[in-house]
N, C-alpha and C positions, 0 to 999 in steps of 0.2 A: 617195538622197540619203543619203554616204556619212557616221562623225560626226562626224568632222571638221567640213565642213560646216553639219551639222545642230547640232555646238556654236557655233559662230559666227554662225549663226541665230536660237538660243536665246540668247545675250547681246548679242546687236543687240536683240531683242525687248523682254526683264527691262530694259534703259538707258530703253524708253520707257514701262514700266508702273512705275516703282518710287515711283509717289505725287507732291506737289506738292514742287515743287522751291524755287518762291523763299519769302521771311518770310511774306507776303500768306495764300501758297496753305497752309501748314503752320499760318497762324493761322486760317484758317477753317477748317481738317480735321478743327485738334482740336474745336473746338464741334459739329462735326455731332452728337453723343451729347447736348448739349445743347440741339439742338433743341425736343424738345418738354418734355424735365424727370423722363421717367420711366425711365431708362434708367440713372440712376442716384442718388443717396442722397437721400432726403427733404429738403429744405430746412431752414433751423436755428429760422424764424423761432417765434412767441411763439405763437402756436396754434396749430399744428404742433406743437409739442413736450407743450402741455398734451395733445392727442388722443395723443400718444404714450402719454404719460405715464399717462394714467387708461386707457386701454386696458392697460397694462400690468400695472398694479395690480389691473384685471380676471381676467387673465390666471394672476396669480398663487394671487388669490385674496385680494390685503390682508394678506397673510400675509407674516413676517418671513423671507424666503428668503436664499440662500447669492447670493455673489457671481455665479458664474457662472447658478441658477435666474433670478434678476433680468433680467443680461446674455439671456438666451433667452428671454423675457419683451418687452424692450426693442425686440429682432430680430423678433417676432412682429407684435407692436404695429404696429412701421414698417412694418412690409407689409402690415399691413391696413389703414391707412390712404395707401398708397399703395394700393393694391384696390380702395379707397373712391374716392378720386380718379380712376383708369382706368375703375372703370365713370360714375362723372357723364361723362367727353369722352367714352364711348361714347354717352350720352343726348344732349349737345349736339352729336357729330357728326351723328346720327342728324337731330335737330331742325334742324341745317344744311342737310342733304339734303331735308328737308322745305318750309324756306322757301326754297331756292336759286332762281334763277332757271328756270322748266321748261324744257327742252330745247326747240328750234325745233318739232317734230313734239308737243310734250305728251307723251314720251315718260315715264314713270313708272320701269319698268324703267331708260333712260338717268343718271338722277338716284340711282336707288340704285348703277352705275358706277359714278360720279363719286364715289361716299365709301368705298366696299367697300375700297378701298385701302388708306383712312390704319383704316376700323374695324377689318380684320385687323390691325395692327401694334398696334391700343389693346388686342384681343382676348390675343392672342400676349403683349402686357405684365402685362394682368391676369390672363392666366394661370399667369404665371410667378410672378409677386406673392402668388398662391395658393397654391401651389406651396410656396415660401419658407414662407411662412405654416403652411402645415401642417407643413413641417418642421422647423423653429424650437418649435413647440408638441407636435412628436413629444418630439423633443430636450430638452423645460424637463419630458415627462412623467417620462421616463427620467430625469434629473437631481434630480426630486422622490420619484421610486420608492426606497422602503428595500429597501438590500441585503442580500439575503439569506445573505451568507456570515455 
């Protein structure tokens, strides 16, 4: 196939794969990241805010720190709360798998396979939250360390 035909073919294919074009399709697509609530920031409800504040205070040792250190402690606390939520979601997914209607042949492996995709996503999000928490804590330690200059 010469380059002119190939370019024309690529343009035709690209027109078919540009995502949603209707307003309703775009609105639905915009909500994809909010499906489970684990890929965005934490909600701002009072209970979550209290947990984050308590953890941030624990991470700073209750000391008066610079605003940068406080921001890093809050960031670490937010990711810790997210990791805890994900751990609970993973526990619920396993519980759901155990009480779900058994497969017709009673195969437990098939029941586990049904929930494995969900578990894989939760584990990936949990790992990301833990990594981000650890990074924020390392940055906090660096920010609080005395400079030797």
